[in-house]
Structure formats: C-alpha cells, structure tokens
ZAMARGU-4260 file (C-alpha; in steps of 0.2 Angstrom, whole numbers, plus 5000, padded with zeros to 4 digits):
<rodrens>
0) 5577/6294/5496 | 5588/6291/5511 | 5589/6299/5528 | 5605/6309/5530 | 5602/6317/5547
5) 5589/6321/5560 | 5587/6334/5574 | 5575/6334/5588 | 5563/6348/5588 | 5548/6352/5599
10) 5537/6337/5600 | 5546/6328/5586 | 5560/6327/5574 | 5567/6337/5559 | 5573/6325/5545
15) 5586/6330/5532 | 5585/6318/5517 | 5593/6316/5500 | 5577/6322/5492 | 5571/6337/5503
20) 5566/6339/5521 | 5553/6331/5532 | 5546/6334/5549 | 5536/6323/5561 | 5528/6331/5576
25) 5516/6323/5589 | 5500/6334/5591 | 5494/6321/5604 | 5500/6304/5610 | 5490/6296/5595
30) 5491/6310/5582 | 5507/6314/5572 | 5509/6328/5559 | 5520/6324/5544 | 5526/6337/5532
35) 5538/6335/5517 | 5545/6347/5504 | 5558/6349/5491 | 5561/6367/5496 | 5573/6373/5509
40) 5560/6378/5522 | 5542/6373/5525 | 5527/6383/5520 | 5521/6396/5532 | 5503/6396/5525
45) 5489/6395/5538 | 5479/6379/5538 | 5460/6382/5534 | 5455/6365/5541 | 5466/6363/5557
50) 5462/6375/5571 | 5472/6367/5585 | 5489/6375/5589 | 5502/6363/5596 | 5515/6376/5601
55) 5510/6375/5619 | 5509/6356/5619 | 5522/6345/5628 | 5520/6328/5621 | 5531/6315/5629
60) 5540/6304/5616 | 5556/6294/5614 | 5568/6293/5600 | 5577/6277/5596 | 5590/6275/5583
65) 5600/6260/5576 | 5610/6257/5560 | 5594/6254/5550 | 5580/6263/5558 | 5574/6279/5567
70) 5560/6277/5579 | 5548/6289/5587 | 5537/6283/5601 | 5523/6289/5612 | 5514/6278/5624
75) 5501/6275/5610 | 5510/6276/5593 | 5527/6272/5586 | 5533/6278/5569 | 5548/6268/5562
80) 5557/6276/5548 | 5568/6266/5537 | 5585/6276/5535 | 5589/6269/5517 | 5572/6274/5509
85) 5563/6285/5522 | 5548/6273/5522 | 5537/6275/5537 | 5529/6260/5547 | 5516/6264/5560
90) 5515/6252/5575 | 5504/6252/5591 | 5510/6252/5609 | 5513/6233/5608 | 5524/6234/5592
95) 5510/6227/5581 | 5509/6234/5563 | 5495/6247/5560 | 5500/6251/5542 | 5515/6255/5532
100) 5522/6263/5517 | 5529/6253/5503 | 5547/6248/5507 | 5554/6259/5493 | 5546/6274/5502
105) 5528/6281/5501 | 5530/6300/5498 | 5533/6308/5481 | 5533/6326/5476 | 5533/6332/5458
110) 5535/6350/5453 | 5521/6358/5444 | 5517/6376/5437 | 5502/6384/5445 | 5492/6393/5432
115) 5481/6408/5436 | 5468/6416/5425 | 5469/6434/5420 | 5453/6444/5419 | 5452/6461/5411
120) 5439/6472/5402 | 5439/6462/5387 | 5433/6446/5396 | 5416/6441/5389 | 5402/6434/5401
125) 5389/6422/5396 | 5374/6420/5408 | 5361/6406/5408 | 5349/6398/5420 | 5347/6379/5420
130) 5341/6365/5431 | 5355/6369/5443 | 5352/6388/5444 | 5361/6403/5438 | 5378/6400/5429
135) 5390/6414/5422 | 5404/6408/5411 | 5419/6417/5404 | 5426/6417/5387 | 5442/6425/5380
140) 5453/6420/5395 | 5471/6423/5397 | 5482/6413/5408 | 5499/6415/5416 | 5511/6405/5427
145) 5509/6411/5445 | 5521/6401/5455 | 5527/6383/5457 | 5520/6370/5468 | 5519/6351/5469
150) 5509/6336/5464 | 5510/6325/5480 | 5507/6306/5481 | 5506/6297/5498 | 5507/6278/5495
155) 5502/6264/5507 | 5503/6245/5508 | 5486/6242/5514 | 5483/6225/5522 | 5473/6211/5515
160) 5460/6211/5530 | 5459/6230/5530 | 5443/6240/5525 | 5444/6259/5521 | 5430/6272/5522
165) 5428/6290/5522 | 5433/6304/5509 | 5415/6312/5509 | 5399/6309/5501 | 5399/6304/5482
170) 5385/6298/5471 | 5392/6280/5466 | 5387/6272/5483 | 5405/6265/5486 | 5406/6259/5504
175) 5422/6250/5508 | 5435/6259/5497 | 5446/6244/5495 | 5449/6240/5477 | 5441/6257/5472
180) 5445/6273/5464 | 5438/6290/5468 | 5440/6308/5462 | 5439/6321/5476 | 5433/6337/5469
185) 5417/6347/5474 | 5402/6345/5463 | 5383/6343/5464 | 5382/6326/5472 | 5400/6326/5478
190) 5404/6333/5495 | 5423/6330/5498 | 5431/6328/5515 | 5449/6322/5514 | 5449/6310/5528
195) 5451/6291/5527 | 5448/6279/5541 | 5453/6261/5543 | 5447/6245/5552 | 5465/6243/5558
200) 5462/6257/5569 | 5469/6273/5561 | 5464/6288/5551 | 5473/6299/5538 | 5468/6318/5537
205) 5476/6326/5521 | 5478/6345/5524 | 5476/6350/5506 | 5462/6359/5497 | 5466/6355/5479
210) 5459/6342/5467 | 5463/6325/5474 | 5462/6307/5470 | 5461/6290/5480 | 5467/6274/5472
215) 5467/6256/5478 | 5468/6247/5461 | 5479/6241/5447 | 5487/6258/5447 | 5492/6258/5465
220) 5487/6262/5483 | 5488/6280/5487 | 5481/6297/5489 | 5486/6310/5476 | 5484/6329/5477
225) 5485/6341/5462 | 5493/6357/5469 | 5501/6359/5485 | 5515/6369/5493 | 5521/6354/5502
230) 5514/6337/5507 | 5505/6338/5524 | 5495/6325/5533 | 5490/6319/5550 | 5491/6301/5556
235) 5478/6297/5569 | 5478/6282/5580 | 5462/6276/5588 | 5460/6262/5587 | 5441/6263/5588
240) 5432/6273/5575 | 5425/6285/5589 | 5442/6288/5595 | 5449/6292/5577 | 5434/6304/5575
245) 5438/6312/5591 | 5456/6315/5585 | 5449/6322/5568 | 5439/6335/5578 | 5453/6338/5590
250) 5463/6344/5575 | 5449/6353/5565 | 5437/6359/5578 | 5422/6352/5588 | 5404/6352/5582
255) 5392/6365/5590 | 5375/6360/5595 | 5361/6362/5582 | 5345/6368/5589 | 5333/6355/5595
260) 5320/6359/5581 | 5333/6354/5568 | 5331/6336/5573 | 5312/6337/5570 | 5304/6335/5553
265) 5308/6348/5539 | 5296/6350/5525 | 5303/6357/5508 | 5299/6356/5490 | 5304/6365/5474
270) 5296/6376/5478 | 5284/6386/5489 | 5281/6403/5480 | 5273/6415/5493 | 5271/6420/5510
275) 5254/6413/5511 | 5258/6396/5504 | 5271/6394/5517 | 5259/6398/5531 | 5245/6388/5524
280) 5256/6373/5523 | 5262/6374/5541 | 5243/6376/5546 | 5239/6361/5536 | 5251/6350/5546
285) 5244/6357/5562 | 5226/6354/5557 | 5230/6336/5553 | 5240/6334/5569 | 5255/6329/5559
290) 5272/6334/5568 | 5282/6347/5559 | 5296/6359/5565 | 5302/6368/5549 | 5297/6373/5532
295) 5309/6378/5518 | 5309/6393/5506 | 5318/6387/5491 | 5326/6397/5477 | 5318/6412/5467
300) 5312/6420/5483 | 5319/6436/5476 | 5312/6448/5463 | 5311/6442/5445 | 5328/6436/5438
305) 5339/6444/5452 | 5346/6427/5456 | 5355/6427/5473 | 5348/6443/5479 | 5346/6441/5498
310) 5329/6450/5499 | 5311/6443/5497 | 5300/6448/5482 | 5288/6461/5490 | 5274/6455/5479
315) 5274/6437/5485 | 5281/6441/5502 | 5273/6457/5507 | 5277/6457/5525 | 5292/6446/5530
320) 5290/6451/5549 | 5272/6446/5550 | 5276/6430/5540 | 5289/6425/5553 | 5277/6430/5567
325) 5264/6419/5560 | 5276/6404/5557 | 5283/6406/5574 | 5266/6407/5582 | 5263/6390/5574
330) 5278/6383/5583 | 5288/6381/5566 | 5304/6388/5559 | 5309/6394/5542 | 5324/6390/5532
335) 5328/6400/5517 | 5339/6396/5502 | 5353/6408/5498 | 5366/6407/5484 | 5385/6413/5482
340) 5381/6418/5464 | 5372/6434/5460 | 5364/6441/5444 | 5367/6459/5439 | 5354/6471/5443
345) 5352/6468/5461 | 5358/6478/5476 | 5368/6463/5482 | 5378/6461/5466 | 5381/6480/5464
350) 5388/6481/5482 | 5399/6466/5479 | 5405/6473/5463 | 5409/6490/5469 | 5420/6483/5483
355) 5429/6471/5471 | 5423/6456/5480 | 5417/6446/5465 | 5427/6432/5456 | 5432/6433/5438
360) 5415/6428/5432 | 5408/6444/5440 | 5394/6434/5448 | 5401/6423/5462 | 5407/6432/5478
365) 5425/6428/5484 | 5423/6419/5500 | 5442/6418/5502 | 5441/6437/5506 | 5436/6440/5524
370) 5429/6457/5520 | 5418/6449/5506 | 5412/6436/5518 | 5407/6450/5530 | 5398/6459/5517
375) 5389/6443/5511 | 5383/6441/5529 | 5378/6459/5531 | 5367/6457/5515 | 5359/6441/5522
380) 5356/6449/5539 | 5348/6464/5533 | 5338/6456/5519 | 5333/6440/5529 | 5339/6436/5546
385) 5334/6453/5553 | 5316/6448/5549 | 5317/6432/5560 | 5321/6418/5548 | 5329/6404/5557
390) 5341/6394/5546 | 5351/6394/5530 | 5351/6383/5515 | 5367/6387/5507 | 5364/6380/5490
395) 5377/6378/5476 | 5392/6380/5488 | 5404/6371/5475 | 5402/6384/5467 | 5407/6380/5449
400) 5402/6365/5438 | 5401/6364/5420 | 5394/6347/5415 | 5376/6348/5420 | 5370/6349/5402
405) 5366/6337/5388 | 5358/6320/5386 | 5374/6310/5389 | 5383/6309/5406 | 5401/6312/5403
410) 5413/6299/5409 | 5421/6300/5426 | 5438/6306/5420 | 5429/6319/5409 | 5418/6325/5423
415) 5433/6328/5434 | 5443/6337/5420 | 5428/6348/5415 | 5423/6353/5433 | 5440/6356/5440
420) 5445/6366/5425 | 5430/6377/5427 | 5434/6379/5446 | 5452/6383/5441 | 5447/6397/5430
425) 5441/6407/5445 | 5450/6400/5460 | 5468/6397/5465 | 5471/6378/5459 | 5478/6375/5477
430) 5461/6379/5485 | 5447/6374/5473 | 5440/6362/5486 | 5439/6375/5500 | 5425/6387/5495
435) 5411/6379/5505 | 5422/6379/5520 | 5425/6397/5520 | 5407/6402/5514 | 5401/6392/5529
440) 5413/6401/5540 | 5406/6418/5535 | 5388/6413/5539 | 5393/6406/5556 | 5404/6420/5562
445) 5391/6433/5555 | 5376/6425/5564 | 5386/6422/5580 | 5391/6441/5580 | 5373/6446/5579
450) 5366/6435/5592 | 5369/6420/5603 | 5351/6417/5606 | 5348/6407/5590 | 5360/6393/5585
455) 5367/6392/5567 | 5359/6380/5555 | 5366/6379/5538 | 5362/6366/5525 | 5375/6365/5512
460) 5378/6355/5496 | 5397/6354/5498 | 5408/6351/5513 | 5426/6350/5518 | 5436/6345/5533
465) 5433/6357/5548 | 5416/6364/5540 | 5407/6355/5554 | 5413/6368/5566 | 5401/6380/5558
470) 5384/6372/5562 | 5383/6364/5545 | 5373/6349/5538 | 5377/6342/5521 | 5365/6335/5510
475) 5369/6324/5495 | 5364/6335/5481 | 5351/6333/5467 | 5348/6314/5466 | 5336/6304/5455
480) 5321/6294/5461 | 5327/6276/5458 | 5328/6261/5470 | 5346/6259/5466 | 5349/6278/5471
485) 5341/6275/5488 | 5353/6260/5491 | 5368/6270/5486 | 5363/6285/5496 | 5365/6275/5513
490) 5383/6270/5508 | 5387/6288/5503 | 5381/6296/5519 | 5389/6283/5530 | 5406/6287/5522
495) 5403/6305/5524 | 5400/6303/5543 | 5416/6293/5544 | 5426/6309/5541 | 5422/6318/5557
500) 5408/6327/5550 | 5392/6320/5559 | 5378/6329/5550 | 5372/6322/5533 | 5355/6320/5525
505) 5347/6317/5508 | 5331/6323/5498 | 5318/6311/5504 | 5310/6305/5488 | 5325/6311/5478
510) 5326/6328/5469 | 5322/6323/5451 | 5307/6311/5450 | 5302/6312/5432 | 5313/6308/5416
515) 5319/6321/5403 | 5329/6312/5390 | 5338/6328/5384 | 5346/6330/5402 | 5356/6316/5409
520) 5354/6321/5427 | 5334/6322/5426 | 5332/6303/5426 | 5319/6298/5438 | 5308/6283/5435
525) 5291/6291/5439 | 5284/6303/5426 | 5267/6304/5435 | 5275/6309/5452 | 5264/6306/5467
530) 5250/6299/5456 | 5261/6284/5453 | 5259/6270/5466 | 5277/6265/5462 | 5284/6282/5467
535) 5273/6282/5483 | 5281/6265/5488 | 5298/6271/5485 | 5294/6287/5494 | 5288/6278/5509
540) 5304/6267/5510 | 5315/6283/5508 | 5305/6291/5522 | 5307/6277/5533 | 5326/6278/5531
545) 5326/6297/5532 | 5318/6296/5549 | 5334/6288/5556 | 5346/6301/5549 | 5353/6316/5558
550) 5342/6328/5548 | 5324/6322/5543 | 5320/6332/5527 | 5309/6329/5512 | 5313/6339/5496
555) 5312/6338/5477 | 5305/6344/5461 | 5292/6337/5449 | 5279/6333/5462 | 5272/6338/5479
560) 5280/6331/5495 | 5268/6335/5509 | 5262/6319/5518 | 5244/6320/5513 | 5249/6320/5494
565) 5253/6301/5497 | 5235/6296/5502 | 5223/6299/5516 | 5220/6292/5533 | 5216/6273/5533
570) 5227/6270/5517 | 5243/6260/5519 | 5255/6273/5511 | 5248/6288/5521 | 5247/6278/5538
575) 5265/6272/5536 | 5272/6289/5533 | 5263/6295/5549 | 5269/6280/5559 | 5287/6285/5555
580) 5284/6303/5557 | 5277/6301/5574 | 5291/6288/5579 | 5304/6301/5575 | 5296/6313/5588
585) 5293/6299/5600 | 5312/6296/5600 | 5317/6314/5602 | 5324/6312/5620 | 5335/6299/5613
590) 5340/6309/5597 | 5344/6325/5606 | 5354/6316/5619 | 5364/6309/5604 | 5366/6327/5598
595) 5373/6331/5615 | 5386/6317/5614 | 5391/6324/5596 | 5395/6341/5603 | 5402/6336/5620
600) 5410/6319/5617 | 5415/6319/5599 | 5401/6306/5595 | 5394/6301/5578 | 5375/6296/5578
605) 5374/6290/5560 | 5386/6275/5561 | 5392/6262/5549 | 5393/6245/5557 | 5412/6245/5560
610) 5410/6260/5572 | 5403/6247/5584 | 5409/6230/5577 | 5426/6234/5570 | 5433/6217/5574
615) 5419/6208/5564 | 5425/6207/5546 | 5407/6202/5541 | 5402/6220/5544 | 5415/6228/5532
620) 5405/6227/5516 | 5387/6229/5523 | 5382/6246/5515 | 5363/6245/5518 | 5362/6244/5537
625) 5368/6256/5550 | 5367/6260/5568 | 5358/6275/5574 | 5366/6279/5590 | 5371/6266/5602
630) 5355/6257/5603 | 5347/6255/5586 | 5351/6245/5570 | 5341/6251/5555 | 5340/6240/5539
635) 5330/6251/5526 | 5321/6242/5512 | 5329/6245/5495 | 5318/6235/5483 | 5300/6237/5477
640) 5288/6224/5484 | 5271/6231/5478 | 5272/6242/5463 | 5284/6246/5448 | 5283/6263/5438
645) 5266/6268/5431 | 5257/6259/5446 | 5261/6242/5439 | 5257/6229/5452 | 5271/6217/5456
650) 5266/6199/5459 | 5273/6186/5472 | 5287/6197/5479 | 5296/6193/5495 | 5290/6204/5509
655) 5305/6199/5520 | 5323/6207/5520 | 5340/6199/5524 | 5348/6207/5539 | 5365/6203/5547
660) 5365/6204/5566 | 5383/6205/5574 | 5387/6195/5589 | 5377/6199/5605 | 5359/6199/5609
665) 5347/6209/5599 | 5328/6213/5600 | 5316/6216/5586 | 5310/6234/5589 | 5292/6230/5583
670) 5289/6214/5592 | 5302/6213/5606 | 5307/6196/5600 | 5324/6192/5607 | 5337/6186/5594
675) 5355/6179/5597 | 5367/6188/5584 | 5382/6183/5574 | 5371/6177/5560 | 5361/6183/5545
680) 5342/6182/5547 | 5327/6184/5536 | 5315/6197/5544 | 5298/6204/5541 | 5299/6220/5529
685) 5281/6223/5523 | 5277/6241/5518 | 5274/6247/5536 | 5289/6238/5543 | 5307/6244/5541
690) 5317/6231/5550 | 5324/6239/5566 | 5333/6231/5580 | 5339/6236/5597 | 5355/6230/5606
695) 5354/6221/5623 | 5360/6233/5636 | 5351/6248/5628 | 5341/6261/5638 | 5330/6270/5626
700) 5321/6286/5632 | 5306/6291/5623 | 5293/6305/5624 | 5274/6308/5621 | 5265/6310/5605
705) 5270/6328/5601 | 5268/6341/5586 | 5285/6349/5587 | 5301/6346/5597 | 5297/6359/5611
710) 5280/6352/5614 | 5277/6346/5632 | 5294/6349/5638 | 5289/6343/5656 | 5281/6327/5650
715) 5285/6310/5657 | 5300/6301/5649 | 5298/6283/5646 | 5313/6272/5648 | 5313/6255/5639
720) 5327/6243/5645 | 5333/6229/5633 | 5340/6217/5645 | 5354/6204/5642 | 5369/6213/5647
725) 5374/6229/5657 | 5371/6245/5649 | 5371/6264/5651 | 5364/6280/5643 | 5366/6298/5646
730) 5351/6309/5645 | 5356/6326/5639 | 5345/6342/5640 | 5348/6360/5638 | 5338/6376/5633
735) 5336/6370/5615 | 5341/6385/5604 | 5355/6396/5611 | 5373/6395/5615 | 5371/6395/5634
740) 5377/6377/5634 | 5394/6383/5630 | 5395/6391/5647 | 5389/6375/5655 | 5370/6378/5654
745) 5365/6360/5651 | 5361/6344/5662 | 5365/6326/5660 | 5358/6311/5669 | 5368/6295/5668
750) 5358/6279/5668 | 5366/6262/5672 | 5357/6246/5669 | 5364/6232/5681 | 5358/6216/5672
755) 5362/6203/5685 | 5352/6213/5698 | 5338/6219/5687 | 5342/6237/5693 | 5342/6253/5684
760) 5352/6267/5693 | 5348/6285/5689 | 5364/6294/5694 | 5364/6311/5702 | 5360/6325/5689
765) 5375/6335/5683 | 5372/6353/5678 | 5357/6364/5676 | 5349/6376/5664 | 5336/6389/5664
770) 5318/6382/5663 | 5325/6364/5668 | 5312/6353/5676 | 5320/6349/5693 | 5308/6335/5696
775) 5305/6322/5682 | 5293/6308/5680 | 5300/6292/5672 | 5290/6277/5666 | 5301/6262/5665
780) 5298/6246/5655 | 5308/6230/5652 | 5307/6224/5634 | 5296/6209/5633 | 5287/6212/5650
785) 5270/6220/5653 | 5273/6229/5669 | 5278/6247/5669 | 5286/6256/5684 | 5283/6275/5687
790) 5295/6285/5698 | 5298/6303/5702 | 5316/6309/5701 | 5322/6324/5709 | 5340/6325/5704
795) 5348/6313/5717 | 5355/6296/5714 | 5340/6284/5713 | 5341/6265/5711 | 5326/6256/5704
800) 5324/6238/5707 | 5313/6230/5693
</rodrens>
C-alpha cells in the first residue's frame, strides 16, 4: 500500500492510498483517531463506546512532508507515515519511539459476508434450565447474506522491553500479555473491553463490537476483528497509565459516583429464598456487631419457573414494601438479580413479545432497540424499584453461551467458535460483544429518569468499553474454589482495570465449591464446603484479598457464606474474617476519597504495579501484588499453609510470603517497620496476616469502628502519616447517595505533608454539601511514634507542626 495524496481536514488529514482511504484526526494533543476502509467513503454508523464529539475541537497540529514521509505532530505526539507502505510510527514530543507498525504496513482489511439468521413460524425452540440459568435454543435455522463487511487486522512491532495489559477480565490469569494469545468474546468468566495499554506509555482503543483476537506469538503481533464496516481505533499517549486511562474516559465517558454504601461489605449467596430470611440475615449481622451494608437476592425470586420475571413471588415475599422498610431500618440495602432472558408465561415475557422486542429465541429481549430497553426498565421499575430496592445485579449479560455442559471443557478454539456462533444466531455479527453495554445503558438511563436521589449500582457479568459510564461493577463470573483460581483472579481483575473500567470484583470463596464430575465447570476442591477446614482457610485468604477490591462481596453456591459459618469468636478463622471486615470499614474515609478521585479525576483504585512504577521492569510480571490507591500495596496469600481438602492438616509449611518492594521507603502496615525498597523480601504471612505495605509520604485517613458506611458521619478522622518523603492526600466527602455532586455538592480537603519540616498542612476546604460537618476533629499520628495530636479544623488552612 502506498500513499498517493493527502488533504488537510479539520484536526487532521485525509489519505488517499493505493488500497483504500484513511483518515487521521486528533481528538486531543495526545489522542489520535485512525480510520481505514476499502470503500469510497467512511461509515456513518454511530459509535456505541465513544461519546465525545470532536467537531467543536480545535487541536493545534503541524504537517510536515518530505520525499519519504508524512508527519503529523502536536505538542505531545507525532505520527510518521511511510509513503511507500503507509506504515505508521508513533513518536513522543522528543522524537523518541513510542511504538510502530511493521515496515510493510500494519493495517489489513479482508472482505467478508455478513450472514444473518432468518426466523419464522417454523422455528423450533428448545428450553432448558441448567447451572447457568435458563437457556432457549433454536433449531431449523435459515440464513442469508445481509451485507459485506471486513475482517480487520492491526499489527505492531512491539519492543523487547515492552509489557502489554488490558483487554478485560478473562479466566486464565494472564497478566503481561506479551507472548500470549487471547480471544475476545463475551462469556461467563470473560468480560471484554477492547483496550490495550503499554509500559511504553500508550494505549490502543479499538472501536469494534465483533468477535476479536489478540496475538503476540509465533503467528504475529496484532489485534484482529471479525466483522467491521471499517477499521477504527484510537491511539492514546500518556505516558503514565493514569493519563492513558484519563484519555480512554475522555473518549468513552466519565465514571459516576457509586453510593458510599457500595464500598461496604455485601453479603450474598445462592440463595436467600424469602423475605424473612433476608431480614433475619441482616439482623444476625447487627446482633453480632459485624459490619454490613447490603444483602443480595439472587435468582428465582419470581414465581415458579417464570425465569426472568421482574416481580417477587408473593408467597415468599408477601410484602415487598415492608421488606424494604425493615431492611432500610437496619441500615442495609438490597440488591436484586435480574435477567435479560424471560420464560414464557410471565407478564414480562408477554409484553415484550407483543411489542416485538424479543430476539430470535423468543426469550432474550433486544437491548439494541431503545424502546425495548425502555420497556425492560418499566418492568424492573414497576416490579422492583418502586418498592424501594437499591441496586441491580444484571446477571447473564453475555447473553448467549453454549458450552456450559458436559464433563470435558472444550478447547479454547472450540469454545470461541461454539459461543460466537451461538451469539451470531440472534445478534448482528458486528455487534455480538455490545449487548451488556446497551443493557446497562437502559438500566442507568431508566433509573436516572425516575430519581436522582439514589445512585445507580449495577453488578454485571460482562462489560465493554464505555459501560463504566452507566454505574456498573463487573464481576468475574462463576469461578471455582481452588488456590490457583484465586491467584489467576488477581491478574484478571488488574487487567480489567487497566482498560478504563475501574470497578471489578469476584465471588469471595468462589461460586462453585464442590466437584461434580459430569460438569466441567463445577470443579471445586471442597465437597464438604464450610465444614472443610481447607475451604475455610482458602475462604479467609480470598476474603483478605477481597477486602482490598473496589467492591467487597461474598457469593457462591454449595455452602453458606455468612461470617459465622466459618467458626465462632475466639477461633482463628472467624477472628481473622472479622479483623479484615472491620479493617475495610476503618479505611472508609480513604476508600471513599479514592472513589471521588475515580469520578472527578479519572483515577483507578485497584492498580497493577506499573500504574505507579512504570519504569521499573521488575514490576511488569508481578501478577499477585497490587496497589490499592496511592498508599497501600497488598500481597494476598495464594497457597495453603494449614489445611488441604477434607481438613487434611499440612505439615512444616512456610508461613512467610515473598514480596517485591519497588524503589522508595515502605512501611509494614501491621508493625510500622520501615523498609527500604528496590528489593524482594520474605515477610510474615500467617493466617491472620495478609502482607500489606504503605508507601512513605502517604497520608491515610481512617474512621471509627462502625457497623455500616453512614454510621457516625461526624466522628473524628484519624490521619496516619508515613514519613520519609513529601506527600499529599485529598479527602473527599459528599452526601453519599444522590447525584447532587454533579452540581458541585461535595467537598475536598487537600492535605500536604512537608517531610523536612515535619508539618502537615490542611488546606482550605473546597466546596460544601448539605449535612456537611463544618467543623472536624482530626487525630494525627506519625507511623512508628507513640504520640497523637488532636486538632479542630473549621475549613481554613491549618498547618500542624508534629
């Protein structure tokens, strides 16, 4: 491919090549949009992920041409185009290489037929209910060619010292994606976000919704899409990961505030079956003085086999209004599971069918139709939200899968073909990855239209680029109780949060605990559940890790999950769970301030080490440690030390864990021991100790021992300073569960630690909100020292000499 001519257009250039047309436009000084097609014009289809309009932007850039190259440059980024091949090279402001395409060119389009399924009255439906819920399959299909599109292939020459991350949450535990291969389609335990981020300081966002693949192996180094009208992607220069993520959100939308309660503890299991059981479980937490903010009502809350009906069974939930009054009186919230699939016989299914809003299997509603989304919300509102429920659990948002059966897990290529073929039966092949995005949009826009007093919380099993703007948290699907699963989960979640989507979690303790040999996915190691001391130990370690995730949530089948099921006061398992449960609540001022930074500053709270140590190559492959905000480094324990399955006692196990500390000064959170970094250490990791370290320069705000997140809002906030270097922290507060913050109803207090002068400066408070405590008591402590200083702060700048 050669460049024949170019023309300047608004914020970029139009390229006429020997093999189609391209356009490069700058969306911001560090962000470029690249489009390529073999057609005579570009597609006019609206992007589902990118919300930003660039028509009114005026980006300053320069064009330089010589005999061999065309260069486009802003003050941050240069794109050099080789005229003879149209190969792109990306350079920073100093002319240093960021990344490049192969010298022969990196963009390939191949025409392909887009085949659509024809459904008619002769179509046969087969309904079954399995471990993953209701499935309705179709036989006797007819197909036709609907149009032509392209397979696209975007190739790079990644550098030897480069690490790559992102692409969503997948079950294999891949971290650094160099040398790896990943299929990108939605499925239970696969939540796709087509964003890639590099330690060389850039990100790639692919504006595509079809089946995709990533490769960096013997077959090449590229991103491939199955069905697209054209190639379209965004190149985002940081160089720091936070800056790249800010660029992704600039394109795809900002993250709304979740309510404060969503950062507390959420108790779930498969399943609470009645109104009384829900209330009794919350009361049991309160009676034991165990903190709790939310309880979850899982599937089958409907009548009989009316799967997906968004009303409660009146026999088991006789008075939903009273139920919600009781739960709220206990200072707790309720999350309810809802499904996009509906069985025949219910009012919801009938209404969807009569309006023509069901997909070809006559069971899943068509989230791609705006009117169908509106009807879905109307049903959810009338059946559930109007009674006072607080949050949604949008399960099975893939929504098609076909391989959760049989004793043998299909090979990866088989799974990809089986599941994408099933999705293509009912959805346009160009959009099979986008269902969850639009389903979430309908829930968010529906609730926002009803009220601004309750923030949207939507726990989803799938995701896509831009879904974060709809108040979603994604969980990792129906995982199994094994030690290796726990380790893989950390890597999966870190990669998910390196795509711009900040809120991810897992089922603490795993969904499947037992083993059923006839089902490949029901493959846990603990048939006795909580009666097995081996499972109790695994659960404790999972709980420790979960206490440092954005959402702190226990869930699963096969065995109970409440805290007291794992022992009683005075026993190590129980006491350790309570220790980390209370620690989560103690850290609430720190955690909610991070949430404020996510919404207002484009921040990410669950952070792979390269977020903060991008220039330290030692961090590139560390997949079992992470930063929780700017202060904490957590190193969860991933191996059994006390018990194997069936309560088998382990002998002479090492109760330490290896941890890498990057350069700088660190403090052991539990002992305040000061450690110089840039080295690997062996540290204490017995049952009650998850290794936890704090960076020098950190200011960590903590609160009192509370039972729910809104408990004691005026209490003294304790500030612990970890000296050794200058540092800062911004304390964020707002009303907790409405959207008034969008109109400026929130406050921030910037705190600066001047290390050389041993002085903490509380800056003047910025902003206010209804109910804000205008006077605050702060208790101040320096790590490793005994004395505490208590001050009264009235909103004006206040230096404190320590």
